[in-house]
C-alpha positions as CSV (number, residue, x, y, z in Angstrom):
1,M,-0.1,-0.1,-0.1
2,V,1.2,3.3,-1.0
3,F,-0.2,6.2,2.1
4,R,0.0,9.3,-0.6
5,T,-0.7,11.8,2.9
6,F,2.2,13.3,5.2
7,L,0.8,15.0,8.1
8,L,3.2,17.7,9.7
9,K,2.9,18.7,13.0
10,Y,4.4,22.3,14.7
11,G,5.3,23.2,17.8
12,E,6.4,26.7,19.2
13,I,4.0,28.1,16.7
14,G,0.8,26.4,18.2
15,I,1.3,29.1,21.3
16,K,1.4,32.0,19.2
17,G,-1.8,33.4,20.0
18,K,-3.0,36.0,17.3
19,N,0.0,35.9,14.9
20,R,-0.3,31.9,14.8
21,G,-2.2,32.5,11.2
22,Q,1.4,34.3,9.6
23,F,3.8,31.8,11.0
24,E,1.2,29.3,9.7
25,D,1.5,30.9,6.1
26,A,5.3,31.3,6.4
27,L,5.5,27.5,7.0
28,V,3.2,26.3,4.5
29,A,5.6,28.1,2.4
30,Q,8.7,26.3,3.6
31,V,7.3,23.4,2.9
32,R,6.6,24.0,-0.4
33,H,9.8,25.3,-1.4
34,A,11.4,22.4,0.7
35,L,8.9,20.0,-1.6
36,S,9.4,22.0,-4.8
37,R,13.4,20.2,-5.2
38,V,12.0,16.3,-5.1
39,D,10.0,14.8,-7.3
40,G,6.2,14.4,-7.5
41,E,3.3,16.9,-7.5
42,F,2.0,17.9,-4.2
43,E,-0.8,20.2,-2.5
44,V,-0.1,21.5,1.0
45,S,-2.9,22.8,3.0
46,K,-3.1,23.3,6.7
47,E,-6.1,22.6,8.8
48,Q,-6.5,23.4,12.8
49,G,-3.1,22.8,14.3
50,R,-2.1,20.5,11.4
51,I,-0.5,21.0,7.6
52,Y,-1.4,18.5,5.4
53,V,0.9,17.6,1.9
54,D,-1.2,15.3,-0.5
55,V,0.3,13.7,-3.4
56,T,-1.5,14.8,-6.2
57,G,0.4,12.7,-8.9
58,P,0.5,8.7,-9.7
59,D,2.2,6.4,-6.9
60,D,5.2,5.9,-8.8
61,C,6.1,9.5,-9.0
62,F,7.5,10.1,-6.2
63,D,10.0,8.5,-2.9
64,P,8.3,8.9,0.0
65,D,11.7,8.4,1.9
66,E,13.1,11.4,-0.2
67,V,9.9,13.5,0.9
68,T,10.4,13.1,4.2
69,Q,14.2,13.6,4.1
70,A,13.2,17.4,2.2
71,L,10.6,18.1,5.2
72,Q,13.3,17.1,8.2
73,R,15.2,20.4,6.7
74,V,12.2,22.9,7.7
75,F,12.5,24.6,10.4
76,G,9.1,24.8,12.4
77,L,7.9,21.2,11.9
78,V,8.3,18.8,14.7
79,G,6.9,15.7,13.6
80,I,6.6,14.3,10.1
81,C,4.1,11.3,9.6
82,Q,3.1,9.5,6.8
83,V,-1.0,8.7,6.9
84,L,-3.5,6.4,5.7
85,K,-6.2,8.7,5.1
86,V,-10.0,7.6,4.8
87,P,-13.2,9.1,4.6
88,V,-15.2,9.7,8.4
89,A,-17.3,6.8,8.8
90,E,-18.5,4.2,11.4
91,P,-15.8,3.4,14.1
92,E,-16.4,-0.1,13.0
93,V,-15.1,1.2,9.8
94,I,-11.9,3.0,10.9
95,A,-11.3,0.0,13.2
96,E,-10.9,-1.6,10.0
97,E,-8.9,0.5,8.2
98,A,-6.5,0.7,11.5
99,V,-5.8,-2.9,11.0
100,R,-5.4,-2.6,7.4
101,Y,-2.5,0.5,8.3
102,I,-0.5,-1.9,10.7
103,D,-0.9,-5.0,8.4
104,Q,0.4,-2.8,5.5
105,T,3.1,-0.8,7.8
106,Y,4.7,-3.6,10.1
107,D,5.7,-7.1,9.5
108,L,4.9,-8.4,13.2
109,T,7.6,-11.4,13.1
110,S,7.3,-11.4,16.8
111,P,5.4,-10.2,19.9
112,V,4.7,-6.0,20.3
113,T,2.3,-3.8,22.9
114,F,0.7,-1.1,21.3
115,K,-1.5,1.6,23.0
116,V,-4.0,3.6,20.6
117,H,-5.0,7.3,21.0
118,T,-7.5,9.1,19.3
119,R,-8.0,12.5,18.8
120,R,-11.3,14.0,18.0
121,A,-10.8,17.3,16.5
122,N,-14.8,17.3,14.7
123,K,-16.5,17.9,18.1
124,Q,-19.7,16.6,15.4
125,Y,-18.1,12.8,15.3
126,P,-20.3,11.1,17.9
127,V,-18.2,8.7,19.5
128,T,-16.0,9.8,22.2
129,S,-12.2,9.3,21.8
130,M,-12.5,6.9,24.1
131,E,-15.2,4.5,22.6
132,V,-13.0,4.6,19.3
133,D,-9.7,3.8,21.1
134,A,-11.2,0.7,22.7
135,L,-13.1,-0.3,19.6
136,V,-9.9,0.0,17.6
137,G,-7.8,-1.5,20.1
138,E,-10.1,-4.7,20.2
139,K,-10.2,-5.4,16.4
140,L,-5.7,-4.8,16.2
141,L,-6.4,-7.7,19.3
142,G,-8.3,-9.7,16.9
143,A,-6.9,-9.5,13.9
144,F,-3.2,-10.2,15.3
145,E,-3.7,-12.8,17.8
146,G,-0.9,-13.5,20.4
147,K,1.2,-10.8,17.7
148,M,-0.3,-7.6,19.6
149,S,-1.0,-7.0,23.3
150,V,-2.2,-4.1,25.0
151,D,0.8,-1.7,27.0
152,V,-0.8,2.0,27.7
153,H,2.2,2.5,29.7
154,H,5.3,1.4,27.9
155,P,4.2,0.7,24.6
156,D,6.1,-0.9,21.4
157,M,3.8,0.8,19.9
158,M,1.9,4.0,18.8
159,V,-1.5,4.2,17.2
160,Y,-3.1,7.2,16.1
161,I,-6.4,8.1,15.2
162,E,-7.1,12.0,14.1
163,I,-11.2,12.5,13.5
164,R,-11.1,15.5,11.3
165,E,-13.0,16.4,8.0
166,E,-11.4,12.7,7.0
167,V,-9.5,10.5,9.7
168,Y,-6.2,9.9,9.5
169,I,-4.1,7.3,11.1
170,Y,-0.7,6.8,11.5
171,S,1.7,4.8,13.7
172,R,5.3,6.3,12.4
173,I,6.4,10.0,13.7
174,V,9.9,10.7,12.2
175,P,11.1,13.8,14.1
176,G,11.2,17.4,12.3
177,P,14.3,19.8,13.3
178,G,11.6,22.1,15.2
179,G,12.3,26.0,15.6
180,M,10.5,28.3,13.4
181,P,10.1,29.2,10.0
182,V,12.6,31.1,8.1
183,G,11.9,34.7,7.7
184,T,9.4,35.0,10.6
185,N,12.6,36.6,12.9
186,G,14.4,38.8,10.3
187,R,17.5,38.2,8.8
188,A,21.4,38.0,10.2
189,Q,24.7,38.2,8.5
190,L,26.7,35.3,9.4
191,L,30.7,35.4,9.5
192,L,31.3,32.3,7.6
193,S,34.5,30.3,7.5
194,G,35.8,26.9,6.4
195,G,35.9,25.4,9.9
196,I,33.1,23.7,12.0
197,D,31.9,26.3,14.3
198,S,30.2,29.1,11.6
199,P,27.9,26.8,9.9
200,V,26.5,25.1,13.1
201,A,25.7,28.8,14.1
202,G,24.2,29.9,11.2
203,W,22.1,26.7,11.0
204,M,21.2,27.3,14.8
205,I,20.5,31.4,14.2
206,A,17.7,30.1,10.8
207,K,16.5,27.9,13.0
208,R,15.0,30.4,15.2
209,G,13.3,32.0,12.1
210,V,16.4,34.2,11.1
211,A,17.0,34.3,7.1
212,L,21.1,34.0,6.7
213,D,23.8,36.3,4.4
214,A,27.4,35.5,5.3
215,T,30.7,37.2,4.8
216,Y,33.8,34.9,3.7
217,F,37.2,36.9,4.1
218,H,39.9,35.4,1.7
219,A,43.2,35.9,1.0
220,P,44.6,35.0,-2.2
221,P,47.8,34.0,-2.5
222,Y,48.2,32.6,0.9
223,T,44.8,30.6,0.6
224,S,43.4,28.9,-2.6
225,E,40.4,28.6,-4.5
226,R,39.4,25.2,-2.8
227,A,39.7,26.9,0.6
228,K,36.9,29.5,-1.0
229,Q,35.2,26.7,-2.7
230,K,35.4,24.6,0.6
231,V,33.4,27.7,2.2
232,V,30.4,27.6,-1.2
233,D,29.6,24.3,-0.5
234,L,29.6,25.1,3.0
235,A,27.0,27.8,2.5
236,R,25.3,25.0,0.2
237,L,24.9,22.6,3.3
238,V,23.3,25.4,5.5
239,A,21.0,26.8,2.5
240,R,19.5,23.4,3.1
241,Y,17.7,24.6,5.9
242,S,17.9,27.7,5.9
243,G,17.2,28.5,2.1
244,P,18.6,31.2,-0.5
245,I,21.9,32.7,1.1
246,R,24.2,36.2,-0.5
247,L,28.0,34.8,0.4
248,H,30.0,37.9,0.1
249,V,33.5,36.7,-0.9
250,V,36.0,39.7,0.4
251,N,39.5,39.6,-0.7
252,F,41.2,40.3,3.1
253,T,44.8,40.0,1.8
254,D,45.8,43.8,1.6
255,I,44.1,44.7,4.9
256,Q,46.1,41.3,6.8
257,L,49.3,42.9,5.6
258,E,48.5,46.5,6.6
259,I,48.0,44.8,10.5
260,Y,50.8,42.5,9.7
261,D,53.3,45.5,9.2
262,R,52.1,47.7,11.6
263,C,50.8,46.3,14.3
264,P,51.7,44.2,17.3
265,H,52.1,40.3,16.5
266,D,50.2,39.4,19.9
267,E,47.4,41.6,19.0
268,L,46.9,40.3,15.3
269,T,43.9,38.4,15.4
270,I,41.7,40.3,17.9
271,I,42.7,43.5,15.4
272,M,42.0,41.7,12.2
273,R,38.7,40.1,13.8
274,R,37.8,43.6,14.2
275,Y,38.1,44.9,10.6
276,M,35.8,41.8,9.9
277,M,33.1,42.6,12.0
278,K,33.4,46.3,10.5
279,I,33.4,44.9,7.2
280,A,30.7,42.1,7.4
281,E,28.5,44.8,9.1
282,A,28.9,46.8,5.8
283,F,27.6,43.9,3.8
284,A,24.8,43.4,7.0
285,K,23.2,47.1,6.1
286,K,23.1,46.8,2.8
287,D,21.8,43.2,3.2
288,G,18.7,44.2,5.3
289,S,20.4,42.3,8.0
290,M,19.9,43.1,11.5
291,G,22.4,41.3,13.6
292,L,25.9,39.9,13.2
293,I,26.5,35.9,14.0
294,T,29.6,34.1,14.8
295,G,30.8,30.7,15.8
296,E,32.4,31.9,18.7
297,S,32.9,29.3,22.5
298,I,34.2,31.1,25.0
299,G,37.7,30.0,25.9
300,Q,38.4,27.8,22.7
301,V,40.6,29.7,21.3
302,A,43.1,32.6,22.5
303,S,40.4,34.8,20.1
304,Q,37.7,33.9,22.0
305,T,38.3,34.7,25.8
306,I,35.7,37.1,27.3
307,Q,38.6,39.6,27.3
308,S,38.6,39.4,23.7
309,L,35.0,39.2,22.4
310,V,34.7,42.6,24.5
311,C,37.2,43.9,22.3
312,T,35.6,42.3,18.9
313,D,32.1,43.4,19.8
314,D,33.2,47.2,20.0
315,A,33.9,47.3,16.7
316,A,30.3,46.3,15.8
317,T,26.9,48.8,16.3
318,M,24.8,45.9,15.3
319,P,24.1,43.0,18.3
320,V,26.4,40.3,17.6
321,F,24.8,36.8,18.3
322,R,26.9,33.8,19.3
323,P,24.4,30.4,19.5
324,L,27.5,28.3,20.3
325,I,29.0,30.6,23.4
326,G,28.5,27.7,26.3
327,F,29.3,25.1,23.9
328,D,32.2,22.5,24.3
329,K,33.8,21.7,21.2
330,Q,32.2,17.9,21.5
331,D,28.3,19.2,21.5
332,I,29.6,21.4,17.9
333,I,31.0,18.3,16.1
334,D,27.7,16.4,17.2
335,V,25.8,19.5,15.7
336,S,27.9,19.6,12.3
337,L,27.5,15.5,11.9
338,K,23.9,16.2,12.5
339,I,23.3,18.6,9.8
340,G,26.1,17.3,7.3
341,T,28.5,20.2,7.3
342,Y,31.7,17.8,9.6
343,D,32.9,16.5,6.3
344,T,33.3,19.5,4.6
345,S,34.7,21.2,7.2
346,I,37.4,19.5,8.2
347,Q,39.2,19.2,4.8
348,P,42.3,20.0,4.3
349,F,42.2,23.7,3.6
350,E,43.1,26.9,5.6
351,D,41.4,29.9,5.6
352,C,43.0,32.9,6.3
353,C,42.5,32.7,10.0
354,T,44.8,30.0,10.6
355,I,47.4,31.3,7.7
356,F,47.9,35.0,9.8
357,V,47.5,33.8,13.5
358,A,50.6,35.1,15.9
359,K,53.0,32.4,17.8
360,H,51.8,33.8,20.9
361,P,48.6,35.7,20.8
362,V,47.1,38.1,23.9
363,T,44.6,36.2,25.6
364,K,43.3,39.1,27.5
365,P,43.7,42.0,25.3
366,R,42.5,45.8,26.8
367,L,40.2,47.8,24.3
368,D,42.1,51.1,24.9
369,I,45.5,49.5,23.8
370,I,43.9,47.5,20.9
371,K,42.3,51.1,19.9
372,K,45.9,52.4,19.9
373,S,47.3,50.1,17.9
374,E,44.9,50.3,15.0
375,E,46.0,54.3,15.1
376,R,49.0,53.1,13.5
377,L,46.4,52.1,10.7
378,S,44.8,55.0,10.5
379,D,46.7,57.0,7.5
380,N,45.6,53.8,5.0
381,I,42.5,51.4,6.5
382,D,39.8,52.9,5.3
383,A,40.9,52.9,1.9
384,L,41.6,49.7,1.8
385,M,38.7,48.6,3.6
386,Q,36.3,50.5,1.1
387,Q,38.7,48.8,-1.6
388,A,37.8,45.2,-0.2
389,I,34.0,45.8,0.1
390,D,33.8,47.5,-3.5
391,G,35.6,44.4,-4.9
392,A,34.0,41.4,-3.1
393,E,32.2,38.7,-5.3
394,T,28.6,37.8,-4.3
395,I,27.3,34.4,-4.7
396,T,23.7,33.4,-4.4
397,I,23.8,29.9,-3.0
398,S,19.9,28.6,-3.1
């Protein structure tokens, strides 16, 4: 049997009160966008706290697993259920359909326990949820005698019945990513490198409904074209969840060399990061972003101590979002494996941050001393920054 309907559950959107409809519409739009990338013809609709995807083409025109995988990248969804949809009927008919569903879905080679849970959203239906539970349970026990038994506390299998304008029968719930639909909470600019951290940071902020653009700092000839392609690949992996990203590729070489020649070497990383923040903020303003995103975690490296972050933040006027701030490195790696960026991040192509790192960087910089050191750059740095901004390459990642 091919089940041609997917029931999609959302989480936080359900508590949005009068604004709930706007979030539902945004989620429906994201679902349609995700399904536009897979084979098949689909109709997406919403009704009373649920979103439905109905296959409108022939059975062989779509791959259920491919559809499920696409929906698992839609922020806002917490559950994806491939369901048997039948017309509203007498309870005995619903029970028979539940038997058919279980028979087609499971290979009951060993005994399992189960529980039936009915949700009667259609209050006009004349039989209560508990009565439907009892009848469906009785039918299942009779149809699968010796293979199924009831356990209402810790069942191996849940059988869900939702009675709405139609009846939906399902058992398996594939978890969605959660969060909020992308675009419902504004836009932010991600400082994207080729490392493990920044793609994860972008993914986490996008999960909260924020649309992304990104800035990458390239340092030819010290960094290769392959290092740049690695970052493009990372942006593409993040964009599977966040939607299209404008990636600004900035030639940072002249600025780095200027800092290297004129500033104390133990302050190189902090001063370099400050100018990255300024340039990223310039692109953020052009793109309509309201904040910056970085992948920093307290104490992970010298430039991520609290003192260093204070110096870095001073260079920006926008809010700086650091979703990884309290994560251990293994926590970050675990998320990168989950979202599929880890293997790309560990490819051995260095970025500008690692090429120009000091041997003994300052770990507790003072902002007044950093600003004093930056005065050595005053005669040329503004022109170099403008040149870098004007000469940046913008790549649309879709």
